N, C-alpha and C positions, 0 to 999 in steps of 0.2 A: 255773953257772945257766943254766938252759934259756932260750931265747927265745920261747917259747910264750906267749902270753897268758895272765895269770890275775888279769884287772883287777878282777873281781866279788869276790874272795875278801879277806878282812882280814888283817890284821898276824899273828894268830894262826893263822889258816890258814896262810898263807904259812909261816911257820917251822915248821911240822910237814911241810912238803914234804921237807923235807932229812931226816926221818926214815929210818933204815934199818929196811927190813921184810924178812921171811923169806921168801925166795924158794923154791919147792919144784916138784915134779914132779908128775904127776898121780896118785901115788898117795901124795902129801902127805909125801915123802920130801925133807929138807932139801937144798938143792944149791947155796946162796948167799944173797946179801942184793943188795939195791937200794934206792934211794930211793923214798919214796910218791911223788915226782914221776915217776920213771920208770916204774914199775909200774903208774900209772894212764894212761898215754898209749897210745892206741889203737893208733899204729905198732908200740909194744914189743908189747904185747898178741897183736897179727897175728902175731908172729913167734914166741909161744909163752909170754911173761914171764906168770909165774903166782904169787901171793902166798898168803900163808897169813893168814886173818881170822876173825873171829868174829861171832855175831850173838847177842844177850840176849833171851831174852822173860821178863819179869818180872811173875809174878801176885801181885794183891792176896789177902787173905783172905775176898775175896769171888767169886774166880776170875775177877775181869777181868783182861785183860793191858793192859800200859802202852805206848801207841803213841805216839810223837812224830812233830811236824814237823819237817824239818831246816831250820835256818837256811837263808837266802837267801845266805848267803856260803860254803857247803860246796862243796869243789872238784866233786864228782859229785853228779847229783842233787838240787840246791838245790831247797828249797821242797817236797820230795816227803814225803808220809806214808811212815814207816818203823818198824821194831820197836823196843824199847825202848832198845837200845843197840849200836851195831854199830861197831868199828873192827878195830885188827890188834896182834898181838902183835908187838913190837919184836926185832932181832938183837941181844940182848942174854942174857945166859947165865939170868937167871932167869925169862925169858920162852921160852928155847928148849927147856926143861925140858920133856920129851914123856910121862914115867910119868904116869899117871892126867889127862893134859890138864894139869897143872898150870900150866905155861908160861903157855898160853892162859887157864886160870880167873885166874891173877895179873894176866894184861894188862887182862881184864874187870872186875876188881875197881878196877884203876887207872883206867878209863877211866868206870866207873858214877860214881866220886868225882870225877873231874876234869868230865866231860861234863853228868852229871844232879846232883850236888852231893851225893850220897847219903851222908851219916855213917860214917866208918869202924867204926864201932862197931855198924852195923846191918845189914851184909852181910859174911861170912866167906866163905873158901876152899870151906868145906865146904858153904855154902847153895847155890854154884853146879855144877849136875848137867851134866855134859858128855852128850849125850844122841844126837848123830851127827854127821857130816859132810855138806857138799854141796859139786859143783864147778859154777858157773855163772859165764857171762861175759854181760855187757850192756853197751852203749854208753850213755854218757850225753848225749854230742853227739858231734861230729863229731871232734873231739880225745882227750876224755877218757871212760874207761870205767873197767870193773870185771873184773877175772878172778881168781877167788879160790876155793882150797879152804877152806869156811867152816866152824867149829865151831859147832853149835846148842847154846847153852846155855840151861838152865831154871832159875828161881828163882822160889821161894814166898816172898813177905815181905811185910809191910809196911813200908813207908820212907818218909822223910822225902825232898823232892824240891826242890832250889834247882837248875834247869838255867841252864847256863851260855849265856847268848843269842847268842853265836858259834857254837854247836852246834847248839841248840834253839830254834826259834819258839814251838812251842806243845806240850803234851801232855795227855794224858787217857786215864783206864781204861775200857776198851770191854768189853762183854759179845761174846759170840761172834756175836750178832745183827747188834749195831753194828758189829762188825768187818766182817761179811760184807755191810753196806751200804756202808761204805767202799770195799770192793774193787769193789762194783759201780757206784759213783759214778767211781771211777777208770778202769772198762773204759768208761765212758759220758763220759769225758773232763771230766767236772765238777771233779774232783781228781787231783793226780798222786801215785801212789804207787811206790814203789822194785819193781824187779823181785823182788829179795830178800826183800821182805815177803809179797808174793803167793804166791813158792815156800813160804816158811816155813809161812805159812796154809793153802793148800792141799794142800799134801804132808804136812804134819806137824800143826798144830795141830787142825785139825779132827777127826783121829783122837784126838789127846791128851786134847782138851778135857774129853770126858764122864769122863775116868780121872785125873784131875790127882793125887787120893788115890794113887793107885798108877801115877803115873808112868813109873817106873822101869822099868818092865815092856817099855817102848817103846825103853830104850838100845840103842844100837848102836856099839858102841865101834869097831869094826873094819871097817865098812860106810862108803863115800863115794858118795852119791847123785850120779848125772850127770844134770843139768838142761839 
């Protein structure tokens, strides 16, 4: 157990710090495993520790995207507005499987159910489209941060949401214009926005949004965007 203080996170988040994440190199090749706690400490990130993650953008039938505000008890970027669902595949056989990104998509399905309470029968693996990957680094505070090769996943579904309050403090579906306004408020300091939400929206979603009915034309299976 690390002596680094985490006194703002709840019991649920504390237990997850011992989960084993997938450690990768800059080309997303698996090179080992380490705890969530170690993977998110800046002192390790500065030495090059990099892990695999995913971000989900969930659009409803009105072509609005689900945006959540992270709970204040989250380890990194607490209280920030962010994408529909973001987390990590674990270092377990089902989530290590790489063909068609099925391991990461299984992890996304697991977290959609755990974090947002999406019923099992409402989203399937086939509904989750692997669009591309991006590699980014960001500090949450002096001690904790993110350094991830992140799989960007897209879903178009109307789903029932019953969010876990230890994960999500609020959520809403936003139009492109409303999301742009949210990012502008973040720039002005009126609200807090995760760095990866800004990356996703500005580098990808603005271009994809007008073509959601044919969004698979933007799939980049072999590319990793360096941000």
